KENU-58285 format. One record per residue: residue in one letter; x, y, z of N, C-alpha, C in turn. Coordinates in steps of 0.001 Angstrom, whole numbers, plus 500000, padded with zeros to 6 digits. Layout:
// residues N
AXYZXYZXYZ...
// end
This chain:
// residues 394
M077739369131879584077469367722879356076692367160880539P075590366435880308074829365874881418075674364930882265C075456364978883568076142364105884523075092363346885327T075466362213885865074541361537886777074681362170888154L073540362451888766073505363176890038072532362487891001Y073044362130892161072232361578893251071967362704894236V070702363014894464070319364062895419069672363394896625A070283363553897782069728363007899025068780364045899622W067490363745899542066512364710900067065190364040900375D064598364398901479063168364230901720062785365214902814E061503365386902993060990366465903859061423366328905310R061819365125905737062248364952907123063473365802907448L064267366147906436065478366932906684065155368339907162A063934368786906939063523370102907445063336370100908954A063415368925909592063286368852911055064533369385911763Y065612369620911023066791370243911623066478371727911778D065891372071912936065220373361913088065455373890914503F066257374934914617066561375522915920065479376488916404G064433376671915649063345377523916101063126378728915212P061980379406915363061588380470914429062476381700914443D063218381926915514064049383126915600065510382852915258H065808381640914852067197381282914563067523381593913107P068747382061912817069072382413911418069012381243910453M069324380026910933069355378885910021067947378305909875A067170378920909010065777378522908810065710377361907829P065103376241908201065055375105907274064276375381906001V063454376424905988062697376743904773063627377056903604R064844377498903892065786377828902812066110376605901966V066191375424902614066471374196901862065220373758901102D064071373866901751062820373524901083062610374396899845L062881375684899954062736376582898809063699376212897685T064899375774898051065869375339897043065356374128896280I064928373120897011064456371891896377063238372179895503E062351373029895979061157373347895199061512374124893941L062483375033894029062892375780892840063535374836891817A064404373964892272065020373006891354063965372104890713R063003371682891508061927370815890989061086371570889971T060761372826890248059925373616889342060629373879888020F061944373977888047062718374111886814062776372799886029G062282371722886621062294370428885938063583369661886098L064453370109887008065757369484887149065659368010887546F064727367692888440064673366330888961064028365353887992A063481365879886912062927365002885869063942364731884759E065119365348884845066123365158883811066736363756883900A067170363256882750067825361948882718069087361984883570G069280360952884360070477360840885174070386361467886542V069264362120886860069094362759888165068120361931888990S068517361560890195067632360829891093067568361550892438V066399361560893042066192362142894365065807361007895287E066606360784896327066450359591897155066306359954898621R065543359122899322065367359244900763066469358430901446A067269359064902260068412358400902887068100358051904340P068659356955904848068471356617906260069342357499907137P068997357621908420069849358396909324071187357699909539A072198358475909868073486357897910237073343357129911538T074004356005911622074009355215912851075019355809913836D074943355367915086075925355822916061077333355425915639V077484354251915066078813353815914608079349354769913552Q078498355194912647078936356133911609079239357509912202L078410357976913124078683359258913775079997359230914535E080323358058915102081553357929915881082809357874915011L082649357916913710083818358120912854084460359478913122V083668360417913648084156361762913952083894362155915397H082705361830915935082288362317917249082437361242918324I082722361661919542082854360709920647081464360288921140G081397359090921700080118358531922127079406359354923179S080163359946924114079511360718925177078850361975924618Y079418362535923572078785363690922933077501363280922230I077516362193921515076310361703920844075219361430921868A075599360840922998074626360580924066074055361881924605A074887362915924726074407364201925228073435364852924246V073714364719922938072787365256921931071458364521922005R071516363216922125070286362419922202069471362825923443L070150363002924568069475363388925806068873364784925681A069623365712925066069143367089924943067903367173924078G067733366233923136066604366291922216065387365532922678R065377365039923912064177364358924408063024365353924530P061783364883924492060645365819924588060682366688925828D061219366165926931061326366945928163062759366820928680P063710367512928014065118367221928261065693367782929540G065083368829930110065748369505931220066945370304930707S067913370551931583069093371317931192070060370440930411P070634370979929323071617370188928573072830369858929433I073445368740929161074676368381929848075731369424929508P076375370012930522077355371068930225078602370505929546G079279371397928809080558371033928216080506370546926790F079303370475926198079174369963924843078674371004923848G078564372262924265078155373320923348076680373340923027L075880372605923789074440372531923537073700373510924433G072581374051923944071800374983924730072313376405924685T073125376723923680073647378078923495072753378838922510G073045380120922322072303380889921333072501380368919926D073711379915919629073983379352918308073363377974918138D073407377175919182072957375787919106071961375466920220P070785376110920188069758375783921182069249374363920982V068832373759922064068301372404921945066885372459921394F066482371386920728065113371277920226064722369819920248P063425369520920377062986368120920420063421367362919175G063939366176919376064379365358918249065695365799917651M066493366524918415067752367076917887068669365977917336H068822364895918083069698363823917596069152363234916302D067874362913916275067299362281915091067432363176913860A067142364476914028067244365402912897068682365541912422S069623365621913352071024365781912994071583364517912347A071155363362912847071592362094912253071034361923910841L069848362462910582069299362419909219070142363240908245V070599364408908681071459365225907822072750364479907532A073357363911908564074589363154908357074341361948907457G073212361299907647072880360145906813072683360519905356A072106361693905098071922362151903717073273362360903042T074211362989903746075532363218903164076277361907902977L076136360983903917076750359666903758076186358923902555A074884358996902363074267358311901225074765358886899910A074907360207899843075422360836898632076877360445898402A077661360374899477079060359941899358079138358509898856R078293357663899389078297356252898985077928356108897513A076948356884897062076539356815895660077704357164894735V078482358159895113079609358559894276080735357531894353W081080357098895555082225356203895721081968354843895067T080740354367895080080426353074894486080175353150892986G080114354372892452079880354543891028078414354570890634A077516354602891616076098354691891288075766356027890625A076539357055890930076370358366890307077728359050890271Q077915359918889295079159360696889253079226361692890398H078099362331890652078050363386891660076952363071892675G077189363474893913076194363334894973075973364659895657A074724364972895969074380366257896592073613366046897882S074069366725898922073344366769900201073194368241900557I072176368861899995072042370304900107071670370739901518A071092369823902312070800370145903718072027369998904585G073113369438904031074327369208904792075274370391904726G076542370099905011077552371154905055077716371767906435L077408370991907489077470371503908867078902371378909373H079749372268908892081196372111908970081845372578910256H081085373145911199081683373666912423081684372671913588A080831371662913552080742370737914692082078370070914947M082453370010916209083723369425916618083511368009917160R084594367361917476084553365968917920083628365788919121A083638366755920028082864366609921258082068367872921571R081694368633920534081039369909920808080250370398919604A079021370848919865078257371571918852078845372974918711S078772373508917507079349374827917273078748375430916017G078466376711916076078086377460914880076937376873914098F075823376546914760074619376004914126074797374556913680C075867373900914088076196372551913600076264371571914766V075526370497914674075501369478915729076408368307915362Y076176367685914230077074366634913733077724367129912437N079007366867912308079764367390911177079663366421910001D078615366589909199078353365624908121079445365568907061P080089366695906652081169366519905673082323365705906225A082682365957907486083779365202908089083422363733908232I082186363436908603081757362045908726081832361353907371A081402362036906324081455361450904983082898361209904549I083788362150904833085195361974904473085798360802905241A085506360717906542086010359590907333085493358265906788W084226358237906376083663357018905779084383356682904472L084662357680903651085362357447902389086752356855902643L087444357347903660088754356795903996088634355335904410E087624355035905215087412353639905624087056352762904427A086378353347903442085955352593902265087097352382901262G088246352990901537089405352742900687089993353947899987A089377355123900135089941356320899510091297356639900140E092259356967899311093597357294899789093885358790899748R093129359530898945093296360981898844091914361615898638V091520362428899601090238363134899540090516364624899655A089976365412898743090111366866898813088793367485899247Y088879368419900164087705369132900673087882370619900393V086924371213899677086967372633899331085765373316899961D086014374319900785084981374986901579084928376449901176I083781376884900602083671378285900163082658379072900983D082295378559902147081475379294903105082233380535903567V081517381561903993082193382770904463082926382530905774H082499381509906530083150381165907791084161380045907578H085227380086908335086265379070908251085694377676908484G086093376720907657085657375339907825086445374655908928D086287375148910140087163374747911246086967373309911696G085707372838911709085458371486912207086031370421911301V085924370615909986086488369638909052088013369694909108Q088559370887909165090015371004909296090504370289910548A089819370504911677090252369894912930090207368373912859A089197367832912184089039366380912117090189365710911377F090814366425910427091831365799909571093161366564909589Y093373367344910640094553368209910695095860367410910661D095817366201911160097017365371911220097015364256910176D096115364345909203095954363255908236096338363725906832P097483363295906308097909363778904986097070363234903838R096160362296904131095292361773903074094181362746902708V093966363758903542092875364712903329093446366118903172L093179366716902027093531368106901769092307368961902048T092382369856903033091266370760903310091649372166902863I090785372767902056090997374131901569089772374962901965S089996376042902672088900376912903099089178378342902666L088246378923901916088277380352901601087217381029902455H087595382044903199086657382616904170087063384048904510E086146384748905157086479386083905649087534385980906736H088410386950906777089529386934907719089043386759909157P089702385914909939089238385669911304089321386884912217A090039387914911815090056389127912641088719389833912646T087878389573911639086592390273911543085389389340911591L085606388030911709084465387116911667084728385850912484W083675385420913180083684384145913883083992383033912879P084692381953913240085091381539914587086460382022915027G087080382932914285088368383475914710089549382582914386T089339381587913542090420380706913106090496380741911590G091516380069911049091660379997909607092703380942909037L093751381194909813094876381970909301095732381098908388P096470381699907469097287380902906554098290379992907248G098735380389908454099713379592909183099181378289909736E097879378071909670097305376778910072097442375840908871T098468375017908863098826374274907661098799372749907834G098422372253909015098402370813909228099370370406910326G099088369264910934099913368778912023101158368064911535P101961367540912472103168366806912111102841365654911153G103597365559910092103343364532909094102284364915908084A101643366061908282100581366489907358100701367970907023V101883368538907200102073369968906930101815370242905460G101011371241905202100623371588903845099285371013903430S098687370162904274097402369549903927096211370373904396A096456371378905234095403372325905620095730373657904969V094778374193904228094998375412903437093923376422903809N094354377621904149093418378661904555093677379950903800V092630380453903158092684381716902426091792382699903176A092422383611903907091691384553904765091556385885904026L090344386180903582090114387344902722089552388520903523P089961389726903178089509390895903956088022391153903801A087418391660904858086030392096904787085876393070903635G084751392954902926084505393821901781084963393246900464T085587392066900466086043391443899222084864391239898278T085037391618897029083987391513896024084266390336895081D083397390192894081083506389080893137084913388948892556A085451390052892043086723390000891331087852389504892220G087906390001893458088963389589894367088786388161894838W087536387779895137087295386413895631087632385393894539L087166385634893322087444384692892236088935384657891897R089604385789891989091053385811891765091758384918892792A091352385038894056091963384225895108091649382745894921F090409382441894603090027381036894389090908380402893318H091000381056892170091727380463891050093240380485891251A093726381355892131095157381376892418095567380258893373I094619379752894141094944378777895188094407377380894888V093128377284894585092466375970894566092922375081893413P092860375525892151093232374609891066094658374060891158P095687374898891422097030374307891483097192373280892595L096577373517893738096690372554894832095972371248894498L094796371341893901094063370132893543094816369340892471R095402370048891532096161369351890483097388368657891048A098006369250892059099163368614892682098758367433893547F097623367551894229097181366511895171096542365320894467R095858365562893348095176364515892569094252363658893441P093220364250894004092326363467894867091556362418894079Q091166361353894766090310360335894149088845360763894195I088523361675895105087168362210895196087252363606895802M086382364493895340086310365835895892085032366004896688V085149366675897822084008367036898673084012368551898770S082854369180898628082806370636898709081650371098899573Q081851372238900192080836372878901027080560374245900425H079276374523900148078890375695899357078043376683900147G078489377028901344077796378080902058077722379338901202C076528379917901095076392381107900246076230382375901093D076777382327902314076782383508903175077919384474902810T078612384206901700079542385190901141078810386308900404H077508386153900213076752387129899434076697388476900142R076650389536899334076674390900899880075459391224900743L074355390499900572073154390748901380073103389913902649D074036388996902829073951388117903997074103388918905281P073227388671906259073245389491907468074322389137908479L075035388017908286075965387557909316077433387738908958A077747388316907818079144388422907417079351389649906536D080594389804906048080970391075905438081653390942904086L081551389796903426082025389723902043080930390269901129Q081283390537899873080391391273898993080190390560897662L080020389248897697079852388489896465078435388595895935S078291388283894671076984388199894013076606386742893815I075338386517893511074886385187893109075688384705891902D076032385632891022076753385265889796078143384726890097A078835385309891066080150384794891462080015383456892151Q078981383304892978078760382015893634078469380924892602R077697381272891586077417380324890504078717379963889778A079557380957889514080822380708888834081733379815889666A081704379977890982082523379127891845082058377679891790G080742377471891821080220376105891701080608375458890391A080558376225889310080939375701888003082417375353887964A083249376180888597084692375912888618084998374650889410I084319374443890533084538373240891329084086372009890566H082949372114889870082480370997889042083531370643887984S084050371637887291085054371391886257086303370742886850L086730371210888014087907370644888655087680369197889070A086467368875889513086171367492889889086389366558888711H085970366991887523086181366162886328087663366125885943E088348367237886144089753367297885743090648366454886647V090438366544887966091416365939888879090919364701889608A089610364461889637089075363371890455088185362436889654D088384362396888334087594361512887475086100361759887640G085728362984887985084329363352888101083680363018889431R084398362378890348083787362007891642083677363250892520W082446363636892814082213364909893503081011364781894433L081252365072895700080199365151896711080058366605897110L078862367170896932078653368575897260077601368718898354T077830369692899225076906369949900328076533371425900346G075499371741901106075100373129901309076003373789902331G075413374403903347076194375078904380075470376307904863G076218377377905124075620378605905605074890379350904504G074266380430904901073484381241903968072209381669904652Y072086382962904928071012383420905814070141384494905188K070322384724903909069343385506903142068426384460902518T067448384047903302066715382816903079065986382746901744L065427383852901302064616383850900087065350384423898885Q066059385512899076066641386235897940067910385604897387V068613384807898202069917384299897782069985382777897794V069725382165898950070036380741899125069409379845898058P068089379907897841067524378974896844068012379239895419I068337380486895108068819380800893765070212380189893565T071117380482894501072480379992894375072524378470894395W071810377825895296071888376372895403071158375672894264T070141376299893680069532375702892484070509375761891322H071215376876891189072286376913890182073296375787890425L073642375558891679074620374521892012074124373135891618L072883372821891973072326371514891622072231371342890109A071815372394889421071708372320887966073088372138887320E074070372830887855075444372663887374075910371229887579A075660370669888757076090369306889053075398368288888164A074164368564887788073433367659886899073865367777885452G074585368842885134074993369068883746073959369808882934Y073015370450883612071987371238882937071973372656883522P073065373409883377073127374732884005072011375649883534I071547376458884456070446377382884188071012378727883747D070465379291882709070869380613882239070668381623883370P071704382356883756071526383333884837070436384355884556Q070169384618883277069147385600882933067733385013882986A067624383722883294066311383085883339065461383684884453R064158383708884218063213384118885255062902382935886150T062705383210887412062243382153888297060798381789887904P060432380521887936059082380124887507057989380773888362D056888381130887712055755381756888414055284380880889572A055197379574889329054704378667890368055607378693891590W056917378792891377057830378846892528057693380167893273R057555381265892554057411382550893236056164382566894103E055084381992893600053863381928894402054072381050895634Y054710379906895444054982378996896558055873379677897599A056956380333897146057887380974898061057235382109898824S056391382851898166055695383951898839054744383428899909R054078382316899606053201381703900615054006381225901819R055157380620901561055954380064902649056593381136903524T056963382261902927057743383256903663056992384549903959G055918384805903205055228386075903359055927387245902687H056927386957901857057685388013901178057688387773899680Q057962388831898933058022388723897489059283387978897071A059108386999896231060230386176895797060979386840894654P062280386548894506063047387132893394062555386630892050E062666387475891047062159387141889714063240386615888772L064492386868889087065573386458888191066569385561888908M067313384776888146068325383872888682069706384530888683T069751385834888756071013386577888685070914387851889501D072084388353889895072182389704890446072595390693889352G072802390182888129073239391039887033074692391445887123A075489390670887870076910390988888008077726390209886969P078793390798886457079582390084885443080436388959886021A080730389012887323081551387989887981082859387769887221Q083513388877886876084782388803886153085937389034887126Y087105388547886757088289388724887599089524388690886712T090623389182887259091918389128886581092743388029887217R093296387156886420094047386021886941095308386477887664F095638385796888741096829386114889518098091385995888660E098050385114887680099188384906886800099512386133885959S098573387078885873098816388276885071099719389269885787G099959389030887075100853389927887793100474390077889243Y101447390000890131101244390117891577101477391552892016D100504392115892738100609393469893255100784393404894776P101973393605895288102202393441896734101471394454897598S100933395513896995100189396507897791098689396214897847D098236395219897075096808394879897013096463393885898117R095373394131898855095045393276899995094687391852899575I094042391700898424093726390357897946095004389610897596D095903390268896887097156389620896527098001389314897763Q097916390157898773098612389865900024098063388578900654A096734388426900630096118387214901179096518385985900361I096518386128899048096922385018898183098354384596898482M099259385566898573100662385240898797100889384669900191A100123385101901176100263384529902524099947383042902504T098896382691901767098534381267901683099532380495900833R099913381047899708100894380362898862102203380142899617T102646381148900337103896381024901084103804379927902135A102642379808902747102458378842903829102406377397903337V101804377156902147101545375767901769102064375343900402F102317376275899500102731375849898157104051375072898168P105104375521898873106339374722898878106134373318899416E105252373155900403104997371833900969104317370915899954N103682371505898959102994370732897924103732370739896588G104994371165896621105821371143895425105460372191894393L104866373302894832104424374366893923105236375631894107L105356376408893053106068377675893102105180378770893683L105789379723894367105019380824894959104435381727893893L105227382026892878104765382898891802104669382093890523P103701382431889667103549381679888403104777381818887508
// end
């Protein structure tokens, strides 16, 4: 069924650019937007693409301290000198670049604009595909993230009157910055599915991280073993996410859709297909309608297979959010393949699928205590289900 979708995008968002040798290449977002446009998505009824203003310092301070914002602004001057120490700037992950504050504030502003569109009823769904910078901390850049736009949007929603906000993070890396921002706040349920911290940065996100005093059970972590494939990942998602969302009944859902869970991603070790990632986006969309009256803010995130994966997965996501899902067997448009090849110098993918069935067996069909996926599921259920009034086993 068609949905109204507000997409926060303009070319200025490509200025969030750590340089030509950095894994987070802004061309991945440009390729996504161009693929969605070439499919005709932005011409569909109910879909609008809007230019958003940058976040103000007051809005950034909903999550970040003023001295950190000042340090980011100073680091991004045309001739900045050495970054102020102690703020995570000037590292290999977060090198400084001219205009760093302005570019980062634009990303945060795009996510805020999409959140506002959903909360005010201007659109059912809001998309900030350049956003999803979930690692930034209150006073520190981290993991390619300068300002934590999902956390800023959630904090804004709380100020605007939201009493229950659910955040679902399906990036391969733990959504540590968003969890940290709301660890003591029972109004925000954060759920992160990620590769186990024993094998992947940032080394956090164990099931025992469940929330601070007064908010125990509001932080949910599903730590999956390296090598997890479509069937195991989808089994874990459906065993954890829907029951918690149904119990929490959020007024709005926020999601982060890093597609670095893909088997080709160079920075991690999960083994998902584009087809499983598409299925996850569809499941989150369905849940938003079921539990949050359709109010859904979606963001991008990680994903470092710039041409072969990111634009395909995120175009599926945008099309799903608009209510015009693309057939996985569809060919990518000739015009987009030519454009992508010009931009990257590489041959673009021809299909919107990896040809994977993306099938799984539901956890309710039986728990196997010797299976590593089921062990991960039960670790999370044991940690948080009783706190949310849920049974450990179906």
